C-alpha positions as a Python dict, from the first residue, in 0.01 Angstrom:
ca = {
    (1, 'M'): (0, 0, 0),
    (2, 'P'): (46, 72, 372),
    (3, 'D'): (357, 257, 476),
    (4, 'T'): (636, 18, 572),
    (5, 'Q'): (727, 263, 850),
    (6, 'Y'): (382, 225, 1006),
    (7, 'V'): (367, 321, 1373),
    (8, 'P'): (97, 139, 1578),
    (9, 'R'): (-180, 381, 1672),
    (10, 'R'): (-355, 408, 2004),
    (11, 'I'): (-702, 402, 1849),
    (12, 'K'): (-647, 65, 1675),
    (13, 'S'): (-829, -131, 1945),
    (14, 'L'): (-1123, 110, 1921),
    (15, 'L'): (-1131, 59, 1544),
    (16, 'D'): (-1127, -321, 1587),
    (17, 'D'): (-1416, -300, 1834),
    (18, 'A'): (-1619, -71, 1607),
    (19, 'L'): (-1571, -300, 1306),
    (20, 'S'): (-1710, -589, 1511),
    (21, 'D'): (-2049, -433, 1583),
    (22, 'T'): (-2113, -121, 1370),
    (23, 'P'): (-2198, -107, 995),
    (24, 'A'): (-1982, 199, 921),
    (25, 'V'): (-1681, 350, 1094),
    (26, 'L'): (-1552, 701, 1028),
    (27, 'I'): (-1189, 787, 1100),
    (28, 'H'): (-1145, 1160, 1075),
    (29, 'G'): (-857, 1393, 1145),
    (30, 'P'): (-617, 1625, 960),
    (31, 'R'): (-464, 1530, 626),
    (32, 'Q'): (-143, 1328, 647),
    (33, 'C'): (-200, 1223, 1010),
    (34, 'G'): (-214, 852, 917),
    (35, 'K'): (-585, 779, 858),
    (36, 'T'): (-537, 598, 527),
    (37, 'T'): (-243, 396, 655),
    (38, 'L'): (-434, 290, 967),
    (39, 'A'): (-740, 189, 763),
    (40, 'Q'): (-530, -10, 516),
    (41, 'V'): (-315, -183, 778),
    (42, 'V'): (-617, -290, 982),
    (43, 'C'): (-870, -359, 707),
    (44, 'E'): (-699, -477, 388),
    (45, 'P'): (-590, -808, 549),
    (46, 'K'): (-961, -859, 626),
    (47, 'G'): (-1061, -831, 262),
    (48, 'Y'): (-1145, -461, 229),
    (49, 'E'): (-1096, -284, -105),
    (50, 'Y'): (-969, 73, -112),
    (51, 'F'): (-1122, 372, -297),
    (52, 'S'): (-996, 731, -269),
    (53, 'F'): (-1203, 1036, -353),
    (54, 'D'): (-881, 1231, -393),
    (55, 'D'): (-903, 1071, -738),
    (56, 'D'): (-1105, 1339, -918),
    (57, 'T'): (-1252, 1086, -1163),
    (58, 'L'): (-1379, 867, -880),
    (59, 'A'): (-1521, 1169, -695),
    (60, 'A'): (-1698, 1282, -1014),
    (61, 'A'): (-1846, 936, -1066),
    (62, 'A'): (-1981, 931, -711),
    (63, 'L'): (-2122, 1279, -756),
    (64, 'S'): (-2299, 1205, -1087),
    (65, 'D'): (-2443, 865, -991),
    (66, 'P'): (-2421, 801, -616),
    (67, 'I'): (-2668, 511, -626),
    (68, 'G'): (-2479, 334, -902),
    (69, 'F'): (-2143, 403, -737),
    (70, 'V'): (-2245, 261, -398),
    (71, 'S'): (-2425, -35, -558),
    (72, 'D'): (-2102, -135, -734),
    (73, 'L'): (-1897, -132, -414),
    (74, 'P'): (-1770, -465, -280),
    (75, 'D'): (-1903, -613, 44),
    (76, 'K'): (-1624, -443, 240),
    (77, 'A'): (-1484, -106, 132),
    (78, 'I'): (-1253, 169, 254),
    (79, 'L'): (-1377, 505, 126),
    (80, 'D'): (-1099, 762, 166),
    (81, 'E'): (-1155, 1141, 194),
    (82, 'V'): (-1536, 1116, 196),
    (83, 'Q'): (-1579, 1491, 247),
    (84, 'R'): (-1512, 1518, -127),
    (85, 'A'): (-1815, 1301, -210),
    (86, 'P'): (-2095, 1404, 29),
    (87, 'G'): (-2360, 1289, -219),
    (88, 'I'): (-2301, 923, -134),
    (89, 'F'): (-2405, 953, 232),
    (90, 'T'): (-2779, 914, 173),
    (91, 'T'): (-2718, 613, -50),
    (92, 'L'): (-2490, 456, 211),
    (93, 'K'): (-2774, 493, 460),
    (94, 'L'): (-3013, 303, 232),
    (95, 'V'): (-2759, 26, 171),
    (96, 'I'): (-2683, -8, 543),
    (97, 'D'): (-3052, -16, 633),
    (98, 'R'): (-3100, -309, 396),
    (99, 'D'): (-2801, -496, 538),
    (100, 'R'): (-2673, -397, 881),
    (101, 'R'): (-2380, -637, 895),
    (102, 'P'): (-2103, -482, 1104),
    (103, 'G'): (-1787, -350, 949),
    (104, 'R'): (-1915, -297, 594),
    (105, 'F'): (-1768, 47, 534),
    (106, 'V'): (-1466, 229, 670),
    (107, 'L'): (-1473, 600, 588),
    (108, 'T'): (-1195, 852, 634),
    (109, 'G'): (-1225, 1229, 625),
    (110, 'S'): (-985, 1523, 647),
    (111, 'A'): (-1260, 1765, 744),
    (112, 'N'): (-1492, 1745, 1040),
    (113, 'T'): (-1750, 1548, 850),
    (114, 'L'): (-1994, 1577, 1141),
    (115, 'L'): (-2050, 1931, 1017),
    (116, 'I'): (-2154, 1811, 670),
    (117, 'P'): (-2534, 1799, 698),
    (118, 'Q'): (-2574, 1502, 463),
    (119, 'L'): (-2345, 1289, 679),
    (120, 'A'): (-2480, 1399, 1016),
    (121, 'D'): (-2837, 1329, 905),
    (122, 'S'): (-2781, 1015, 697),
    (123, 'L'): (-2552, 799, 908),
    (124, 'A'): (-2659, 893, 1261),
    (125, 'G'): (-2694, 573, 1462),
    (126, 'R'): (-2528, 368, 1186),
    (127, 'M'): (-2171, 483, 1223),
    (128, 'E'): (-1905, 504, 1493),
    (129, 'I'): (-1672, 803, 1478),
    (130, 'L'): (-1304, 788, 1573),
    (131, 'R'): (-1068, 1085, 1584),
    (132, 'L'): (-711, 1029, 1470),
    (133, 'H'): (-447, 1287, 1558),
    (134, 'P'): (-90, 1323, 1433),
    (135, 'L'): (151, 1088, 1606),
    (136, 'S'): (194, 1129, 1980),
    (137, 'Q'): (530, 1097, 2154),
    (138, 'R'): (399, 782, 2322),
    (139, 'E'): (321, 626, 1984),
    (140, 'L'): (659, 727, 1846),
    (141, 'E'): (836, 575, 2146),
    (142, 'G'): (619, 260, 2148),
    (143, 'E'): (519, 319, 2510),
    (144, 'P'): (195, 148, 2625),
    (145, 'G'): (121, 351, 2942),
    (146, 'S'): (-79, 668, 2996),
    (147, 'L'): (-19, 954, 3238),
    (148, 'L'): (-387, 1041, 3225),
    (149, 'H'): (-473, 684, 3323),
    (150, 'F'): (-243, 710, 3625),
    (151, 'L'): (-403, 1038, 3728),
    (152, 'W'): (-760, 909, 3686),
    (153, 'E'): (-667, 621, 3913),
    (154, 'G'): (-552, 869, 4178),
    (155, 'N'): (-188, 780, 4131),
    (156, 'A'): (115, 976, 4020),
    (157, 'P'): (461, 872, 3898),
    (158, 'R'): (741, 863, 4154),
    (159, 'G'): (1117, 899, 4149),
    (160, 'S'): (1343, 1092, 3916),
    (161, 'V'): (1414, 1098, 3544),
    (162, 'E'): (1665, 1273, 3321),
    (163, 'R'): (1570, 1626, 3218),
    (164, 'L'): (1477, 1662, 2851),
    (165, 'G'): (1638, 2001, 2782),
    (166, 'D'): (1712, 2048, 2410),
    (167, 'N'): (1544, 1718, 2326),
    (168, 'L'): (1211, 1868, 2433),
    (169, 'L'): (1263, 2161, 2196),
    (170, 'E'): (1342, 1921, 1911),
    (171, 'R'): (1021, 1726, 1974),
    (172, 'I'): (817, 2046, 1980),
    (173, 'C'): (961, 2165, 1647),
    (174, 'A'): (921, 1826, 1480),
    (175, 'G'): (548, 1787, 1547),
    (176, 'G'): (368, 1460, 1484),
    (177, 'Y'): (293, 1426, 1111),
    (178, 'P'): (442, 1094, 992),
    (179, 'A'): (562, 1222, 653),
    (180, 'A'): (719, 1532, 808),
    (181, 'L'): (912, 1323, 1058),
    (182, 'T'): (1094, 1140, 778),
    (183, 'R'): (1263, 1467, 672),
    (184, 'Q'): (1554, 1662, 815),
    (185, 'A'): (1452, 1950, 1041),
    (186, 'D'): (1530, 2229, 792),
    (187, 'R'): (1355, 2051, 504),
    (188, 'R'): (1057, 1974, 724),
    (189, 'R'): (1021, 2335, 834),
    (190, 'A'): (1096, 2508, 502),
    (191, 'T'): (931, 2269, 256),
    (192, 'W'): (699, 2002, 392),
    (193, 'Y'): (482, 2217, 619),
    (194, 'R'): (466, 2497, 360),
    (195, 'D'): (345, 2254, 93),
    (196, 'Y'): (107, 2093, 341),
    (197, 'V'): (-71, 2420, 418),
    (198, 'E'): (-85, 2508, 48),
    (199, 'T'): (-244, 2171, -33),
    (200, 'L'): (-510, 2221, 233),
    (201, 'I'): (-597, 2563, 95),
    (202, 'Q'): (-614, 2454, -268),
    (203, 'R'): (-806, 2131, -206),
    (204, 'D'): (-995, 2097, 122),
    (205, 'I'): (-1074, 2461, 196),
    (206, 'R'): (-1173, 2527, -166),
    (207, 'D'): (-1402, 2221, -154),
    (208, 'L'): (-1563, 2312, 178),
    (209, 'A'): (-1627, 2683, 139),
    (210, 'H'): (-1644, 2953, -125),
    (211, 'I'): (-1374, 3196, -13),
    (212, 'R'): (-1274, 3480, -242),
    (213, 'R'): (-959, 3566, -46),
    (214, 'L'): (-780, 3233, -20),
    (215, 'D'): (-456, 3428, 20),
    (216, 'V'): (-577, 3536, 365),
    (217, 'I'): (-582, 3181, 503),
    (218, 'P'): (-206, 3109, 543),
    (219, 'R'): (-148, 3454, 693),
    (220, 'L'): (-442, 3407, 930),
    (221, 'L'): (-312, 3065, 1031),
    (222, 'A'): (30, 3213, 1107),
    (223, 'L'): (-126, 3488, 1319),
    (224, 'T'): (-330, 3229, 1505),
    (225, 'A'): (-17, 3022, 1562),
    (226, 'A'): (131, 3328, 1732),
    (227, 'Q'): (-176, 3331, 1961),
    (228, 'T'): (-157, 2961, 2047),
    (229, 'A'): (-238, 2872, 2410),
    (230, 'Q'): (-392, 3217, 2459),
    (231, 'L'): (-748, 3348, 2473),
    (232, 'L'): (-891, 3371, 2122),
    (233, 'N'): (-890, 3736, 2011),
    (234, 'V'): (-1075, 3762, 1679),
    (235, 'S'): (-1047, 4142, 1670),
    (236, 'E'): (-669, 4118, 1691),
    (237, 'L'): (-667, 3853, 1419),
    (238, 'A'): (-885, 4070, 1193),
    (239, 'A'): (-674, 4385, 1236),
    (240, 'P'): (-419, 4319, 954),
    (241, 'F'): (-690, 4243, 697),
    (242, 'Q'): (-956, 4459, 536),
    (243, 'I'): (-1209, 4192, 627),
    (244, 'S'): (-1489, 4208, 881),
    (245, 'R'): (-1456, 4049, 1223),
    (246, 'P'): (-1746, 3803, 1157),
    (247, 'T'): (-1577, 3687, 836),
    (248, 'I'): (-1247, 3628, 1017),
    (249, 'H'): (-1440, 3434, 1280),
    (250, 'D'): (-1587, 3218, 1003),
    (251, 'Y'): (-1237, 3157, 865),
    (252, 'V'): (-1116, 3051, 1211),
    (253, 'T'): (-1408, 2809, 1233),
    (254, 'L'): (-1314, 2670, 892),
    (255, 'L'): (-955, 2613, 1008),
    (256, 'E'): (-1096, 2434, 1311),
    (257, 'N'): (-1313, 2218, 1083),
    (258, 'I'): (-1006, 2090, 897),
    (259, 'F'): (-832, 2018, 1228),
    (260, 'L'): (-564, 2287, 1200),
    (261, 'L'): (-694, 2465, 1511),
    (262, 'D'): (-859, 2360, 1835),
    (263, 'I'): (-1085, 2607, 2011),
    (264, 'T'): (-1095, 2510, 2378),
    (265, 'P'): (-1396, 2631, 2578),
    (266, 'P'): (-1361, 2757, 2934),
    (267, 'W'): (-1446, 2548, 3235),
    (268, 'F'): (-1709, 2719, 3446),
    (269, 'S'): (-1922, 2659, 3752),
    (270, 'N'): (-2211, 2843, 3911),
    (271, 'R'): (-2014, 2826, 4236),
    (272, 'L'): (-1762, 3075, 4098),
    (273, 'K'): (-1891, 3411, 3978),
    (274, 'R'): (-1576, 3575, 3841),
    (275, 'L'): (-1476, 3324, 3573),
    (276, 'L'): (-1371, 3437, 3227),
    (277, 'K'): (-1577, 3268, 2957),
    (278, 'S'): (-1354, 3330, 2655),
    (279, 'P'): (-1226, 3025, 2464),
    (280, 'K'): (-860, 2947, 2417),
    (281, 'V'): (-702, 2863, 2083),
    (282, 'H'): (-444, 2591, 2021),
    (283, 'I'): (-287, 2517, 1686),
    (284, 'G'): (-335, 2152, 1592),
    (285, 'D'): (33, 2058, 1586),
    (286, 'T'): (342, 2237, 1714),
    (287, 'G'): (542, 2138, 1406),
    (288, 'I'): (307, 2349, 1195),
    (289, 'A'): (323, 2634, 1447),
    (290, 'C'): (702, 2640, 1449),
    (291, 'A'): (719, 2628, 1069),
    (292, 'L'): (468, 2911, 1028),
    (293, 'L'): (648, 3127, 1285),
    (294, 'G'): (999, 3047, 1160),
    (295, 'L'): (1098, 2890, 1491),
    (296, 'D'): (1368, 2631, 1540),
    (297, 'K'): (1526, 2490, 1855),
    (298, 'A'): (1759, 2789, 1897),
    (299, 'A'): (1477, 3044, 1852),
    (300, 'L'): (1261, 2870, 2112),
    (301, 'K'): (1551, 2868, 2356),
    (302, 'R'): (1600, 3245, 2309),
    (303, 'D'): (1234, 3344, 2348),
    (304, 'R'): (1097, 3205, 2674),
    (305, 'T'): (758, 3369, 2625),
    (306, 'I'): (680, 3198, 2294),
    (307, 'L'): (832, 2876, 2432),
    (308, 'G'): (584, 2885, 2719),
    (309, 'H'): (289, 2913, 2481),
    (310, 'I'): (417, 2653, 2232),
    (311, 'L'): (501, 2412, 2515),
    (312, 'E'): (150, 2441, 2656),
    (313, 'T'): (7, 2357, 2313),
    (314, 'F'): (251, 2065, 2284),
    (315, 'V'): (130, 1923, 2617),
    (316, 'Y'): (-235, 1991, 2532),
    (317, 'Q'): (-205, 1802, 2204),
    (318, 'E'): (-15, 1514, 2368),
    (319, 'L'): (-293, 1476, 2623),
    (320, 'R'): (-561, 1483, 2352),
    (321, 'R'): (-374, 1222, 2151),
    (322, 'D'): (-338, 1009, 2463),
    (323, 'A'): (-709, 1041, 2545),
    (324, 'S'): (-812, 944, 2190),
    (325, 'G'): (-719, 585, 2272),
    (326, 'S'): (-972, 568, 2556),
    (327, 'A'): (-1325, 440, 2510),
    (328, 'E'): (-1441, 695, 2768),
    (329, 'P'): (-1501, 1048, 2634),
    (330, 'H'): (-1266, 1320, 2757),
    (331, 'R'): (-1353, 1689, 2743),
    (332, 'F'): (-1077, 1951, 2741),
    (333, 'R'): (-1127, 2296, 2892),
    (334, 'H'): (-926, 2575, 3050),
    (335, 'F'): (-982, 2767, 3375),
    (336, 'R'): (-928, 3138, 3431),
    (337, 'D'): (-1090, 3395, 3656),
    (338, 'R'): (-1078, 3773, 3684),
    (339, 'D'): (-849, 3755, 3988),
    (340, 'G'): (-565, 3599, 3790),
    (341, 'Y'): (-611, 3237, 3893),
    (342, 'E'): (-580, 2999, 3599),
    (343, 'V'): (-518, 2637, 3503),
    (344, 'D'): (-384, 2575, 3155),
    (345, 'I'): (-571, 2249, 3086),
    (346, 'V'): (-876, 2104, 3258),
    (347, 'V'): (-970, 1750, 3157),
    (348, 'E'): (-1314, 1614, 3238),
    (349, 'R'): (-1416, 1247, 3231),
    (350, 'G'): (-1774, 1205, 3344),
    (351, 'H'): (-1791, 1395, 3673),
    (352, 'Q'): (-1418, 1366, 3739),
    (353, 'I'): (-1169, 1646, 3680),
    (354, 'V'): (-792, 1661, 3639),
    (355, 'G'): (-615, 1997, 3623),
    (356, 'I'): (-280, 2043, 3449),
    (357, 'E'): (-49, 2342, 3458),
    (358, 'V'): (245, 2358, 3215),
    (359, 'K'): (579, 2521, 3297),
    (360, 'A'): (886, 2550, 3074),
    (361, 'A'): (1124, 2585, 3371),
    (362, 'A'): (1329, 2313, 3540),
    (363, 'T'): (1193, 2389, 3890),
    (364, 'V'): (851, 2410, 4052),
    (365, 'T'): (744, 2622, 4350),
    (366, 'E'): (434, 2637, 4568),
    (367, 'H'): (318, 2945, 4375),
    (368, 'D'): (278, 2733, 4058),
    (369, 'F'): (-13, 2551, 4225),
    (370, 'R'): (-228, 2854, 4309),
    (371, 'G'): (-464, 2802, 4013),
    (372, 'L'): (-487, 2428, 4075),
    (373, 'R'): (-577, 2489, 4440),
    (374, 'K'): (-851, 2730, 4334),
    (375, 'L'): (-988, 2470, 4090),
    (376, 'Q'): (-966, 2203, 4360),
    (377, 'Q'): (-1170, 2417, 4600),
    (378, 'A'): (-1432, 2482, 4332),
    (379, 'T'): (-1474, 2118, 4228),
    (380, 'G'): (-1453, 1940, 4563),
    (381, 'D'): (-1479, 1562, 4542),
    (382, 'S'): (-1482, 1572, 4161),
    (383, 'F'): (-1120, 1683, 4166),
    (384, 'V'): (-910, 1369, 4114),
    (385, 'A'): (-565, 1521, 4068),
    (386, 'G'): (-375, 1832, 3973),
    (387, 'C'): (-23, 1848, 3841),
    (388, 'V'): (238, 2091, 3720),
    (389, 'L'): (421, 1942, 3422),
    (390, 'Y'): (772, 2090, 3400),
    (391, 'D'): (1102, 2021, 3231),
    (392, 'G'): (1268, 1891, 3544),
    (393, 'E'): (1384, 1564, 3695),
    (394, 'T'): (1186, 1491, 4011),
    (395, 'C'): (831, 1378, 4083),
    (396, 'A'): (714, 1546, 4401),
    (397, 'G'): (394, 1588, 4601),
    (398, 'F'): (268, 1938, 4686),
    (399, 'G'): (-23, 1849, 4911),
    (400, 'D'): (-354, 1668, 4872),
    (401, 'R'): (-379, 1526, 4516),
    (402, 'L'): (-128, 1780, 4381),
    (403, 'H'): (195, 1677, 4208),
    (404, 'A'): (494, 1811, 4018),
    (405, 'I'): (571, 1575, 3728),
    (406, 'P'): (849, 1593, 3465),
    (407, 'I'): (711, 1644, 3113),
    (408, 'R'): (885, 1336, 2973),
    (409, 'L'): (652, 1120, 3184),
    (410, 'L'): (375, 1219, 2945),
    (411, 'W'): (512, 934, 2733),
    (412, 'E'): (729, 735, 2974),
    (413, 'S'): (474, 668, 3253),
}
């Protein structure tokens, strides 16, 4: 049954819309982020029956006789963890083509099922895909607004707010996984996240790829967590292992496919010739990063360098979670050139661009806007707004379409 502590999700309205006009809807995202709960809360009152392929017997039945399995499904079905039963995708296509009533099937997946050839080929044009992330701060606080929405409209918050201070560090360490948030901080860090990573390795990674050295994966994930919000350096990641660089790259891609990592491409333009074109890596949730690196609130406070990187990832993931509730696609990039100008996060919506710099300090200076000004010059009229998010109190303007904004307004706008 659905969790009694269910937190309303920002993508619910998108799910409702998809069920009204599309035969199949896929909700994908990392394990334990709330996909099953969302599907059950929204769909079971509408008469959907629930089937989970985490049940090995059910997965085996679907594998041995996909036609018979799909034929026996009720008119409305939730099919959970479909990456474990890829053989049913072709049969689902045949069933949908015979009866294209909207909202027949709700699928969930803990791997990027778009990369499973059977799914990509079989259900193209018959399925809407929604990405669910771990809980955002806005969802946890029950706040309806959106800082990105304000910025796209050419507006910015005004006035002053209370500085977050230690509360920001606590939010970073906690992360956004619903089950983890029900535990005390030490239990969450020492037990829940450790068991979570182990489960992913033994179930999802083993199902998706034949890897002889499964013991490498948690160590590689920890090393990548230490690189979060930095340019991806595969050679550095490969150094501790007696494994080739291409193999480590494949492992990183696999971690991205199960939503533990995000590889963020660079923003580039033909108008600028000295841009770096290396991608950036962000771990999928700062709670996992802190657990893997043994970081708590006190450790983050002591090490300002690691705090800066973890905070950037925290903001990046909050913005992605916020954007997931929008019907308009958002693309996330980063900007860096060989002269040292950079912008931590570049968000594109159509031809519009917002640039965001992240700063762990409680004050902002003109120097903090140098990268944003360079991006503004390069993008011209496409540049809607640029802001420095910082752990301070005051919203302030720093020139044309440039703003300093306290981080807490990410979820209190």
